[in-house]
C-alpha atoms as a printed R data frame, in Angstrom:
    type eleno elety resid chain resno       x       y       z
1   ATOM     1    CA   MET     A     1 -51.359 -64.529   6.672
2   ATOM     2    CA   PHE     A     2 -48.938 -63.281   9.302
3   ATOM     3    CA   SER     A     3 -46.258 -62.802   6.653
4   ATOM     4    CA   LEU     A     4 -48.699 -60.870   4.440
5   ATOM     5    CA   ASN     A     5 -49.745 -58.568   7.302
6   ATOM     6    CA   LEU     A     6 -46.110 -57.934   8.210
7   ATOM     7    CA   GLN     A     7 -45.314 -56.995   4.618
8   ATOM     8    CA   VAL     A     8 -48.304 -54.626   4.513
9   ATOM     9    CA   ASP     A     9 -47.262 -53.026   7.802
10  ATOM    10    CA   MET     A    10 -43.690 -52.556   6.561
11  ATOM    11    CA   ALA     A    11 -44.912 -51.137   3.266
12  ATOM    12    CA   THR     A    12 -47.222 -48.729   5.113
13  ATOM    13    CA   LYS     A    13 -44.392 -47.562   7.350
14  ATOM    14    CA   TRP     A    14 -42.118 -47.107   4.334
15  ATOM    15    CA   ILE     A    15 -44.720 -45.010   2.523
16  ATOM    16    CA   PHE     A    16 -45.291 -42.997   5.721
17  ATOM    17    CA   TRP     A    17 -41.592 -42.100   6.060
18  ATOM    18    CA   VAL     A    18 -41.262 -41.329   2.353
19  ATOM    19    CA   VAL     A    19 -44.158 -38.877   2.679
20  ATOM    20    CA   ILE     A    20 -42.669 -37.292   5.828
21  ATOM    21    CA   VAL     A    21 -39.246 -36.908   4.240
22  ATOM    22    CA   GLY     A    22 -40.857 -35.499   1.106
23  ATOM    23    CA   VAL     A    23 -42.805 -32.933   3.111
24  ATOM    24    CA   LEU     A    24 -39.723 -31.920   5.081
25  ATOM    25    CA   PHE     A    25 -37.676 -31.653   1.907
26  ATOM    26    CA   GLY     A    26 -40.405 -29.583   0.343
27  ATOM    27    CA   LEU     A    27 -40.437 -27.219   3.306
28  ATOM    28    CA   ALA     A    28 -36.668 -26.956   3.257
29  ATOM    29    CA   SER     A    29 -36.706 -26.268  -0.463
30  ATOM    30    CA   THR     A    30 -39.368 -23.592   0.013
31  ATOM    31    CA   GLN     A    31 -37.327 -21.975   2.770
32  ATOM    32    CA   ASP     A    32 -34.207 -22.072   0.624
33  ATOM    33    CA   PHE     A    33 -36.107 -20.590  -2.322
34  ATOM    34    CA   ASN     A    34 -37.557 -17.838  -0.140
35  ATOM    35    CA   ALA     A    35 -34.104 -17.140   1.223
36  ATOM    36    CA   ILE     A    36 -32.741 -16.859  -2.299
37  ATOM    37    CA   ILE     A    37 -35.396 -14.444  -3.528
38  ATOM    38    CA   THR     A    38 -35.201 -12.243  -0.409
39  ATOM    39    CA   LYS     A    39 -31.412 -12.236  -0.055
40  ATOM    40    CA   LYS     A    40 -29.591  -9.039  -0.938
41  ATOM    41    CA   PRO     A    41 -27.526  -9.252  -4.135
42  ATOM    42    CA   GLU     A    42 -23.920 -10.246  -3.539
43  ATOM    43    CA   ALA     A    43 -21.008  -8.164  -4.706
44  ATOM    44    CA   VAL     A    44 -20.122  -8.755  -8.343
45  ATOM    45    CA   TYR     A    45 -16.457  -9.598  -8.805
46  ATOM    46    CA   ASN     A    46 -14.727  -7.239 -11.248
47  ATOM    47    CA   HIS     A    47 -11.298  -8.570 -12.161
48  ATOM    48    CA   THR     A    48 -10.114  -5.296 -13.685
49  ATOM    49    CA   ALA     A    49 -11.076  -3.356 -10.556
50  ATOM    50    CA   ALA     A    50  -9.325  -5.971  -8.403
51  ATOM    51    CA   LEU     A    51  -6.123  -5.608 -10.450
52  ATOM    52    CA   ILE     A    52  -6.216  -1.848  -9.931
53  ATOM    53    CA   LEU     A    53  -7.042  -2.006  -6.227
54  ATOM    54    CA   VAL     A    54  -4.309  -4.525  -5.406
55  ATOM    55    CA   LYS     A    55  -1.866  -1.968  -6.840
56  ATOM    56    CA   PHE     A    56  -3.198   0.610  -4.376
57  ATOM    57    CA   ALA     A    57  -2.890  -1.899  -1.529
58  ATOM    58    CA   SER     A    58   0.724  -2.387  -2.596
59  ATOM    59    CA   ALA     A    59   1.462   1.342  -2.890
60  ATOM    60    CA   ALA     A    60   0.159   1.871   0.645
61  ATOM    61    CA   TYR     A    61   3.261  -0.003   1.915
62  ATOM    62    CA   THR     A    62   5.592   2.699   0.544
63  ATOM    63    CA   ASP     A    63   7.836   4.163   3.256
64  ATOM    64    CA   ASP     A    64   9.384   6.919   1.131
65  ATOM    65    CA   GLN     A    65   7.021   9.752   1.992
66  ATOM    66    CA   ALA     A    66   8.440  12.153  -0.585
67  ATOM    67    CA   ALA     A    67   7.989   9.654  -3.425
68  ATOM    68    CA   LEU     A    68   4.543   8.722  -2.143
69  ATOM    69    CA   GLN     A    69   3.393  12.342  -1.912
70  ATOM    70    CA   ALA     A    70   4.679  13.011  -5.428
71  ATOM    71    CA   TRP     A    71   3.189   9.689  -6.587
72  ATOM    72    CA   THR     A    72   6.492   8.694  -8.141
73  ATOM    73    CA   CYS     A    73   7.218   5.608  -6.008
74  ATOM    74    CA   HIS     A    74   8.117   2.383  -7.832
75  ATOM    75    CA   ARG     A    75   4.667   0.993  -6.984
76  ATOM    76    CA   CYS     A    76   2.799   4.087  -8.176
77  ATOM    77    CA   GLY     A    77   2.883   3.360 -11.908
78  ATOM    78    CA   GLY     A    78   1.046   1.160 -14.348
79  ATOM    79    CA   LEU     A    79  -2.684   0.871 -13.732
80  ATOM    80    CA   ILE     A    80  -2.583   3.519 -10.970
81  ATOM    81    CA   GLN     A    81  -0.185   5.981 -12.604
82  ATOM    82    CA   GLY     A    82  -2.806   8.708 -13.022
83  ATOM    83    CA   PHE     A    83  -4.014   8.574  -9.402
84  ATOM    84    CA   GLN     A    84  -4.707  11.990  -7.900
85  ATOM    85    CA   LEU     A    85  -3.388  11.631  -4.361
86  ATOM    86    CA   SER     A    86  -5.239  13.784  -1.877
87  ATOM    87    CA   GLU     A    87  -3.768  12.769   1.456
88  ATOM    88    CA   VAL     A    88  -1.345  10.384   3.111
89  ATOM    89    CA   ILE     A    89  -2.346   9.683   6.707
90  ATOM    90    CA   VAL     A    90   0.435   8.360   8.930
91  ATOM    91    CA   ASP     A    91   0.040   7.317  12.563
92  ATOM    92    CA   VAL     A    92   3.657   6.858  13.639
93  ATOM    93    CA   PRO     A    93   3.089   5.528  17.203
94  ATOM    94    CA   ASN     A    94   0.891   2.712  15.883
95  ATOM    95    CA   SER     A    95   2.794   2.095  12.598
96  ATOM    96    CA   LEU     A    96  -0.322   2.790  10.527
97  ATOM    97    CA   GLN     A    97  -0.628   4.386   7.103
98  ATOM    98    CA   ALA     A    98  -3.385   5.047   4.584
99  ATOM    99    CA   ILE     A    99  -3.735   6.926   1.322
100 ATOM   100    CA   VAL     A   100  -6.789   8.697  -0.082
101 ATOM   101    CA   GLY     A   101  -7.360  10.114  -3.553
102 ATOM   102    CA   ILE     A   102  -9.215  10.052  -6.851
103 ATOM   103    CA   ALA     A   103  -8.915   7.260  -9.413
104 ATOM   104    CA   GLU     A   104 -10.605   8.469 -12.594
105 ATOM   105    CA   ASN     A   105 -10.195   5.067 -14.264
106 ATOM   106    CA   LEU     A   106 -12.400   3.270 -11.729
107 ATOM   107    CA   PRO     A   107 -14.026   5.922 -11.328
108 ATOM   108    CA   ALA     A   108 -13.934   6.228  -7.544
109 ATOM   109    CA   ILE     A   109 -12.530   7.791  -4.429
110 ATOM   110    CA   VAL     A   110  -9.942   5.267  -3.231
111 ATOM   111    CA   VAL     A   111  -8.890   4.610   0.354
112 ATOM   112    CA   ALA     A   112  -6.005   2.135   0.752
113 ATOM   113    CA   PHE     A   113  -4.564   0.882   4.053
114 ATOM   114    CA   ARG     A   114  -1.069  -0.419   4.685
115 ATOM   115    CA   GLY     A   115  -0.850  -3.879   6.202
116 ATOM   116    CA   THR     A   116   1.392  -5.155   8.959
117 ATOM   117    CA   GLN     A   117   4.993  -3.972   8.962
118 ATOM   118    CA   GLU     A   118   7.726  -6.608   8.724
119 ATOM   119    CA   THR     A   119   9.174  -5.590  12.091
120 ATOM   120    CA   SER     A   120   5.944  -6.357  13.964
121 ATOM   121    CA   PHE     A   121   4.568  -9.215  11.869
122 ATOM   122    CA   GLN     A   122   5.520 -12.085  14.185
123 ATOM   123    CA   ASN     A   123   3.970 -10.464  17.262
124 ATOM   124    CA   TRP     A   124   0.855  -9.634  15.264
125 ATOM   125    CA   LEU     A   125   0.582 -13.197  13.992
126 ATOM   126    CA   ALA     A   126   0.813 -14.552  17.546
127 ATOM   127    CA   ASP     A   127  -1.891 -12.114  18.614
128 ATOM   128    CA   LEU     A   128  -4.200 -13.426  15.890
129 ATOM   129    CA   TYR     A   129  -3.790 -16.983  17.132
130 ATOM   130    CA   PHE     A   130  -4.719 -16.273  20.719
131 ATOM   131    CA   THR     A   131  -6.900 -13.159  20.940
132 ATOM   132    CA   GLN     A   132 -10.558 -13.887  21.600
133 ATOM   133    CA   LEU     A   133 -13.478 -11.657  20.667
134 ATOM   134    CA   ASP     A   134 -12.976  -8.906  23.208
135 ATOM   135    CA   PHE     A   135 -14.993  -5.830  22.230
136 ATOM   136    CA   ASN     A   136 -18.706  -5.146  21.744
137 ATOM   137    CA   TYR     A   137 -19.318  -3.348  18.469
138 ATOM   138    CA   PRO     A   138 -21.261  -0.127  19.263
139 ATOM   139    CA   SER     A   139 -25.041  -0.081  18.782
140 ATOM   140    CA   VAL     A   140 -25.313  -3.664  17.506
141 ATOM   141    CA   LYS     A   141 -26.571  -6.108  20.131
142 ATOM   142    CA   ASP     A   142 -24.278  -9.115  20.693
143 ATOM   143    CA   ALA     A   143 -21.937  -8.089  17.864
144 ATOM   144    CA   MET     A   144 -18.340  -8.588  18.944
145 ATOM   145    CA   VAL     A   145 -15.079  -7.740  17.183
146 ATOM   146    CA   HIS     A   146 -11.306  -7.882  17.560
147 ATOM   147    CA   HIS     A   147 -10.504  -4.876  19.733
148 ATOM   148    CA   GLY     A   148  -7.070  -4.342  18.181
149 ATOM   149    CA   PHE     A   149  -8.402  -4.014  14.631
150 ATOM   150    CA   TYR     A   150 -11.316  -1.856  15.742
151 ATOM   151    CA   SER     A   151  -9.070   0.495  17.709
152 ATOM   152    CA   ALA     A   152  -6.441   0.706  14.967
153 ATOM   153    CA   TYR     A   153  -9.037   2.394  12.783
154 ATOM   154    CA   HIS     A   154 -11.425   4.124  15.192
155 ATOM   155    CA   ASN     A   155  -9.070   5.201  17.991
156 ATOM   156    CA   THR     A   156  -6.125   6.572  16.004
157 ATOM   157    CA   THR     A   157  -5.515   9.527  13.699
158 ATOM   158    CA   LEU     A   158  -6.647   7.459  10.702
159 ATOM   159    CA   GLN     A   159 -10.420   7.691  11.146
160 ATOM   160    CA   PRO     A   160 -10.996  11.479  11.341
161 ATOM   161    CA   HIS     A   161  -8.544  12.281   8.549
162 ATOM   162    CA   ILE     A   162  -9.914   9.597   6.212
163 ATOM   163    CA   VAL     A   163 -13.526  10.621   6.770
164 ATOM   164    CA   ALA     A   164 -12.726  14.303   6.190
165 ATOM   165    CA   ALA     A   165 -10.746  13.518   3.028
166 ATOM   166    CA   VAL     A   166 -13.467  11.261   1.595
167 ATOM   167    CA   GLN     A   167 -16.222  13.790   2.293
168 ATOM   168    CA   SER     A   168 -14.193  16.560   0.666
169 ATOM   169    CA   LEU     A   169 -13.415  14.500  -2.444
170 ATOM   170    CA   LEU     A   170 -17.035  13.409  -2.864
171 ATOM   171    CA   GLN     A   171 -17.971  17.065  -3.111
172 ATOM   172    CA   GLN     A   172 -15.486  17.390  -5.970
173 ATOM   173    CA   ARG     A   173 -16.618  14.184  -7.699
174 ATOM   174    CA   ASN     A   174 -20.338  13.947  -7.172
175 ATOM   175    CA   GLY     A   175 -21.593  10.496  -8.123
176 ATOM   176    CA   PHE     A   176 -18.274   8.709  -7.611
177 ATOM   177    CA   SER     A   177 -18.277   5.571  -5.498
178 ATOM   178    CA   VAL     A   178 -15.863   5.039  -2.626
179 ATOM   179    CA   MET     A   179 -13.591   1.996  -2.959
180 ATOM   180    CA   VAL     A   180 -11.683   0.810   0.103
181 ATOM   181    CA   THR     A   181  -8.847  -1.696   0.004
182 ATOM   182    CA   GLY     A   182  -5.955  -3.134   1.981
183 ATOM   183    CA   HIS     A   183  -3.775  -6.205   2.384
184 ATOM   184    CA   SER     A   184  -3.593  -8.384   5.517
185 ATOM   185    CA   MET     A   185  -4.242  -6.158   8.552
186 ATOM   186    CA   GLY     A   186  -4.906  -3.364   6.063
187 ATOM   187    CA   GLY     A   187  -7.869  -5.419   4.846
188 ATOM   188    CA   ALA     A   188  -9.277  -5.555   8.369
189 ATOM   189    CA   LEU     A   189  -8.960  -1.771   8.688
190 ATOM   190    CA   ALA     A   190 -10.547  -1.334   5.250
191 ATOM   191    CA   SER     A   191 -13.618  -3.270   6.399
192 ATOM   192    CA   PHE     A   192 -14.051  -1.178   9.546
193 ATOM   193    CA   CYS     A   193 -13.557   1.986   7.498
194 ATOM   194    CA   ALA     A   194 -16.172   1.022   4.902
195 ATOM   195    CA   LEU     A   195 -18.695   0.158   7.597
196 ATOM   196    CA   ASP     A   196 -17.995   3.464   9.347
197 ATOM   197    CA   LEU     A   197 -18.545   5.456   6.146
198 ATOM   198    CA   VAL     A   198 -21.870   3.730   5.469
199 ATOM   199    CA   VAL     A   199 -23.350   3.531   8.959
200 ATOM   200    CA   ASN     A   200 -22.054   6.701  10.595
201 ATOM   201    CA   TYR     A   201 -21.686   9.065   7.629
202 ATOM   202    CA   ASN     A   202 -24.442   7.831   5.320
203 ATOM   203    CA   ILE     A   203 -22.181   7.420   2.298
204 ATOM   204    CA   GLN     A   204 -24.190   5.087   0.100
205 ATOM   205    CA   ASP     A   205 -22.000   3.627  -2.643
206 ATOM   206    CA   VAL     A   206 -19.094   2.087  -0.752
207 ATOM   207    CA   GLN     A   207 -17.270  -0.902  -2.245
208 ATOM   208    CA   VAL     A   208 -14.563  -3.028  -0.664
209 ATOM   209    CA   VAL     A   209 -11.921  -5.349  -2.099
210 ATOM   210    CA   THR     A   210  -9.414  -6.752   0.400
211 ATOM   211    CA   PHE     A   211  -6.468  -9.102  -0.009
212 ATOM   212    CA   GLY     A   212  -5.573 -11.736   2.579
213 ATOM   213    CA   GLN     A   213  -7.833 -10.225   5.218
214 ATOM   214    CA   PRO     A   214  -8.148 -11.873   8.667
215 ATOM   215    CA   ARG     A   215 -11.463 -12.456  10.424
216 ATOM   216    CA   ILE     A   216 -12.565  -9.436  12.430
217 ATOM   217    CA   GLY     A   217 -15.794 -10.293  14.278
218 ATOM   218    CA   ASN     A   218 -18.401 -12.843  15.314
219 ATOM   219    CA   PRO     A   219 -21.320 -14.085  13.152
220 ATOM   220    CA   ILE     A   220 -23.666 -11.344  14.381
221 ATOM   221    CA   PHE     A   221 -21.154  -8.672  13.430
222 ATOM   222    CA   ALA     A   222 -20.505 -10.380  10.078
223 ATOM   223    CA   SER     A   223 -24.217 -10.404   9.303
224 ATOM   224    CA   PHE     A   224 -24.523  -6.712  10.221
225 ATOM   225    CA   TYR     A   225 -21.530  -5.906   8.048
226 ATOM   226    CA   ASP     A   226 -22.809  -7.890   5.060
227 ATOM   227    CA   SER     A   227 -26.187  -6.134   5.163
228 ATOM   228    CA   SER     A   228 -24.523  -2.713   5.494
229 ATOM   229    CA   VAL     A   229 -21.682  -3.115   2.981
230 ATOM   230    CA   PRO     A   230 -22.888  -5.794   0.540
231 ATOM   231    CA   LYS     A   231 -20.428  -4.765  -2.188
232 ATOM   232    CA   THR     A   232 -17.486  -6.471  -0.520
233 ATOM   233    CA   ILE     A   233 -15.029  -8.971  -1.985
234 ATOM   234    CA   ARG     A   234 -12.344 -10.774   0.020
235 ATOM   235    CA   MET     A   235  -9.517 -12.016  -2.186
236 ATOM   236    CA   THR     A   236  -7.698 -15.006  -0.672
237 ATOM   237    CA   HIS     A   237  -4.877 -17.370  -1.554
238 ATOM   238    CA   GLY     A   238  -4.619 -21.007  -0.542
239 ATOM   239    CA   HIS     A   239  -1.097 -20.673   0.885
240 ATOM   240    CA   ASP     A   240  -1.843 -17.588   2.998
241 ATOM   241    CA   ILE     A   241  -2.435 -18.323   6.698
242 ATOM   242    CA   ILE     A   242  -3.873 -14.895   7.578
243 ATOM   243    CA   PRO     A   243  -7.434 -15.418   6.210
244 ATOM   244    CA   HIS     A   244  -7.665 -18.458   8.537
245 ATOM   245    CA   LEU     A   245  -7.017 -16.277  11.584
246 ATOM   246    CA   PRO     A   246  -8.203 -15.644  14.217
247 ATOM   247    CA   PRO     A   247  -9.301 -19.296  14.343
248 ATOM   248    CA   TYR     A   248 -12.913 -20.313  13.754
249 ATOM   249    CA   TYR     A   249 -14.278 -22.727  16.399
250 ATOM   250    CA   THR     A   250 -17.577 -24.386  15.466
251 ATOM   251    CA   ILE     A   251 -18.469 -25.325  19.048
252 ATOM   252    CA   LEU     A   252 -18.286 -21.682  20.199
253 ATOM   253    CA   GLU     A   253 -21.005 -20.532  17.774
254 ATOM   254    CA   GLU     A   254 -21.600 -16.799  18.382
255 ATOM   255    CA   ARG     A   255 -18.432 -16.517  20.455
256 ATOM   256    CA   THR     A   256 -16.055 -17.330  17.614
257 ATOM   257    CA   TYR     A   257 -14.705 -15.364  14.663
258 ATOM   258    CA   HIS     A   258 -16.546 -15.463  11.353
259 ATOM   259    CA   HIS     A   259 -15.629 -14.026   7.935
260 ATOM   260    CA   VAL     A   260 -17.606 -11.280   6.243
261 ATOM   261    CA   ALA     A   261 -18.670 -11.081   2.645
262 ATOM   262    CA   ARG     A   262 -17.945 -12.938  -0.532
263 ATOM   263    CA   GLU     A   263 -14.657 -14.742  -1.051
264 ATOM   264    CA   GLU     A   264 -12.684 -14.960  -4.294
265 ATOM   265    CA   HIS     A   265  -9.542 -17.090  -4.609
266 ATOM   266    CA   GLU     A   266  -6.111 -16.281  -6.047
267 ATOM   267    CA   TYR     A   267  -4.273 -12.997  -6.421
268 ATOM   268    CA   ILE     A   268  -0.734 -12.005  -7.635
269 ATOM   269    CA   ILE     A   269   1.468  -9.007  -6.881
270 ATOM   270    CA   ILE     A   270   4.465  -8.304  -4.698
271 ATOM   271    CA   LEU     A   271   3.050  -6.184  -1.882
272 ATOM   272    CA   LYS     A   272   6.146  -5.930   0.298
273 ATOM   273    CA   PRO     A   273   9.583  -7.573   0.560
274 ATOM   274    CA   ARG     A   274   9.419 -11.381   0.801
275 ATOM   275    CA   SER     A   275   5.623 -11.359   0.414
276 ATOM   276    CA   THR     A   276   4.012 -12.479  -2.838
277 ATOM   277    CA   VAL     A   277   0.306 -13.023  -3.413
278 ATOM   278    CA   HIS     A   278  -1.543 -14.165  -6.532
279 ATOM   279    CA   ILE     A   279  -4.429 -12.725  -8.556
């Protein structure tokens, strides 16, 4: 009798836990389903657009200003040969450069940022390893970003000239989207630029494709960015260290860096001397 009662008790407990687990799983499934149906659509990866934009990211590295202005540089042909360059913005003290113009084949207004120069790459890489989140992103509670990336776009000659050029070109090409791109640090600047255009200048159709972009802010900032600029693709390559920087520390939660947007793997083009990436 004792053995029978024990078996009944164990069976009852087993059924009880199966029911509890089932209920919890059901709740979790419901929450996941609700999250899926209420989540904003992710960016749709367009391989052709990515092939074109990586060419612009490459062209942005051109140092020959005469060839760049004439759009005759060795990186200015092929898929981007017919680009109508509007402006080249150069910030000499900070070694920054961006190009703005019209790409009829996308069709879009294109903004492309140069990445890190070879002469400063090692110092920049060291900075990425050790710099903590050190700047509160304006008007977004608890959103923190990398001050260097933020300042490189917002506190230099880049921001006002890019905004003015984009606004002017949109008047010429009503209905065109704005596509922003960049490689490495240029990808970080592209993200801040796109967010600026959407949030501060109410430009609606802004799309971003970056290549080898580092992390730029904490999870709160990343969430704000994703909701503001949902049409964003980060292209990455398995052998590129930059997308893994600044480091992500699980134990720090909101105080650590977190990537924005959707990630796509593999890209190929020579962007600058001794630097090859794959698409």
